[in-house]
C-alpha positions in Angstrom: -0.3 0.2 -0.4 0.8 3.4 -0.6 -0.2 7.0 -0.2 0.6 10.0 -2.7 -0.9 13.7 -2.4 -2.7 14.9 -5.3 -2.3 18.3 -5.4 -4.7 20.5 -4.2 -7.5 18.0 -4.5 -6.4 14.7 -1.4 -5.0 11.9 -1.3 -4.5 8.7 -3.5 -4.5 5.9 -1.5 -2.7 2.4 -3.6 -3.7 -0.9 -1.6 -2.7 -2.9 -4.1 0.0 -2.9 -7.7 -3.0 -5.4 -9.0 -6.7 -4.8 -9.9 -8.5 -4.9 -6.9 -11.6 -7.1 -7.1 -13.7 -8.4 -4.6 -13.8 -12.6 -5.9 -10.3 -12.0 -3.9 -10.4 -12.8 0.0 -7.9 -10.8 0.7 -8.5 -7.8 -1.5 -12.1 -7.9 1.1 -9.9 -8.1 4.2 -8.1 -5.6 2.7 -10.4 -3.0 1.8 -11.6 -4.1 5.3 -8.8 -3.0 7.3 -8.0 0.1 5.7 -11.7 1.3 6.0 -11.8 1.0 9.7 -8.4 3.0 9.7 -9.8 5.4 7.9 -13.6 5.4 10.2 -11.3 5.2 13.5 -9.2 8.4 12.0 -12.4 10.3 11.0 -12.0 9.8 7.2 -14.7 8.4 6.4 -18.4 10.8 6.0 -20.7 9.9 3.2 -20.1 11.6 0.1 -23.6 12.7 -0.6 -26.1 13.4 1.8 -29.9 11.0 2.0 
């Protein structure tokens, strides 16, 4: 995983160099771990309010 700033737009988080798929259990677990970390840090906010 690597993290890069993207000009004044925000941050790009790359989880894996290969295509991330829901059919790969390792990818699903990695996504859950990253979500949990971002959520605990208070960085997960709804994009669309509804």
